[in-house]
C-alpha positions in Angstrom: 0.1 -0.1 -0.1 1.5 3.8 -0.5 1.0 6.9 0.9 -2.0 7.8 -1.0 -4.2 6.2 1.8 -2.9 8.6 4.6 -5.1 11.4 5.7 -4.1 14.8 4.2 -4.5 16.3 7.4 -2.2 14.2 9.3 0.9 17.0 9.6 -1.6 19.6 10.5 -2.9 17.2 13.4 0.3 16.3 14.5 1.3 19.7 15.0 -1.5 20.9 16.8 -1.1 17.6 19.4 2.8 19.0 19.8 1.6 22.7 20.1 -0.9 22.0 22.5 -0.1 19.0 24.7 2.9 20.3 26.7 1.4 23.4 27.7 -1.5 21.5 28.9 0.7 19.1 30.8 2.6 22.0 32.2 -0.5 23.5 33.2 -1.9 20.4 35.2 1.5 20.2 37.1 2.1 23.9 38.6 0.1 25.8 41.1 0.3 29.5 42.2 -0.5 29.9 45.7 -0.5 33.1 47.8 2.5 33.5 50.2 3.5 35.2 53.5 6.8 36.0 53.3 8.5 36.9 56.8 11.3 38.9 56.6 13.9 40.2 59.8 14.7 43.2 61.0 17.9 43.7 58.3 15.2 42.9 55.5 16.4 39.5 55.0 13.7 37.1 54.1 13.9 34.1 56.9 10.8 32.5 55.7 8.1 32.1 53.3 4.8 29.8 53.5 2.1 29.1 50.9 -1.3 29.2 52.1 -3.5 26.9 50.5 -6.4 28.3 52.2 -5.2 31.7 50.8 -4.9 33.3 54.5 -3.2 33.1 57.9 -3.7 33.9 61.2 -1.4 36.3 63.3 -1.8 34.6 66.7 -0.2 36.9 69.7 -1.3 36.6 73.6 -2.3 39.8 75.1 0.2 41.8 77.4 -2.7 42.6 80.1 -5.2 39.4 79.7 -2.8 36.9 79.0 -4.8 35.2 76.3 -5.0 34.6 73.0 -5.7 37.0 70.1 -6.4 35.7 66.5 -6.4 38.2 63.6 -7.5 36.8 60.6 -5.8 37.8 57.2 -6.2 37.0 53.6 -3.8 38.0 50.9 -5.0 39.2 47.9 -2.2 40.0 45.2 0.0 42.0 47.1 -2.2 43.3 49.8 -2.8 41.7 53.6 -6.7 42.1 54.2 -7.4 42.1 57.9 -10.6 40.1 57.7 -11.7 39.6 61.5 -10.2 39.3 65.1 -11.2 36.3 67.5 -10.1 37.1 71.2 -11.0 35.5 74.6 -11.3 38.2 77.1 -13.4 41.6 76.3 -12.0 44.6 78.3 -9.3 47.2 77.6 -7.3 47.3 74.3 -9.8 45.0 72.7 -11.7 45.9 69.7 -15.6 46.1 70.2 -16.3 48.3 67.5 -15.4 50.1 64.3 -16.1 46.9 62.2 -18.6 45.2 60.0 -20.0 43.3 63.1 -19.4 42.3 66.5 -20.8 38.7 68.0 -19.9 36.1 70.3 -18.7 32.6 68.4 -17.7 29.5 69.9 -17.5 31.5 73.3 -15.3 33.4 71.7 -15.9 37.6 70.9 -15.4 38.0 67.2 -15.2 41.6 65.2 -15.5 41.7 61.4 -13.1 44.5 59.8 -12.1 45.3 56.5 -8.3 46.7 57.3 -5.5 46.4 54.1 -2.0 46.5 54.6 0.8 46.1 52.1 3.2 44.9 55.0 2.9 44.1 58.7 5.8 45.4 61.2 5.4 43.4 64.2 7.7 43.2 67.3 7.9 39.6 68.4 6.4 39.2 71.6 8.1 37.8 75.0 5.3 36.0 75.7 5.0 32.2 74.3 2.5 31.9 71.5 3.5 34.8 68.9 3.2 33.9 65.5 1.6 32.7 62.6 -1.5 29.7 62.1 -1.0 28.9 58.6 -3.1 25.6 57.2 -3.8 24.5 60.9 -0.3 24.5 61.8 1.3 27.1 63.9 4.4 28.9 63.2 6.4 31.1 66.6 8.1 33.7 65.2 11.0 32.7 67.2 11.5 29.7 64.6 13.2 32.8 62.6 13.8 35.7 64.9 14.7 36.1 68.5 12.0 37.7 71.0 11.6 41.6 70.5 13.4 41.8 67.2 11.3 42.9 64.6 9.4 40.8 61.7 7.8 42.3 58.4 4.9 40.3 56.9 4.5 40.3 52.8 2.0 39.0 50.9 3.5 37.5 47.6 2.8 33.9 45.5 4.3 31.3 45.7 4.7 28.7 42.4 4.4 24.7 43.2 5.2 22.1 40.6 3.7 19.2 41.1 4.9 15.4 40.3 2.9 12.0 40.2 4.3 11.5 43.9 4.3 15.0 46.1 4.3 18.4 45.4 7.6 20.4 45.6 7.8 23.8 46.5 
């Protein structure tokens, strides 16, 4: 049999498949996630945590009440959006107004807020329990810097490459 039975569109189909297949494989192997980047007082990046859920919690222990305060943030591009504050003890230094709603949920006071930041400059507390909660895991700031140091939080993005076995940051 000769080549007369061959589909005349075969070369065009082959080129189309070869042009489409690699980008499709790459698109299914890469994920871009928001991240929170942590910088020390000298401006050096000491950590970058991918945010699978798109947000994080800044947790600190209130210096007067000695109870946890959780500031919930969502990363939106290069902006840190404070959306909610949760705390256990109502009193001096705790917010109760200035937000969209004030309520009690799961025995905690909750204030919904809408504030945007390009960066957060935070002095690491000497009280234990000061750090970030990312995807349910607590990361104390002292993992990266000493007590009373300055840390700066900035929003960013992280590219993850996936194989059939696991993700590689």
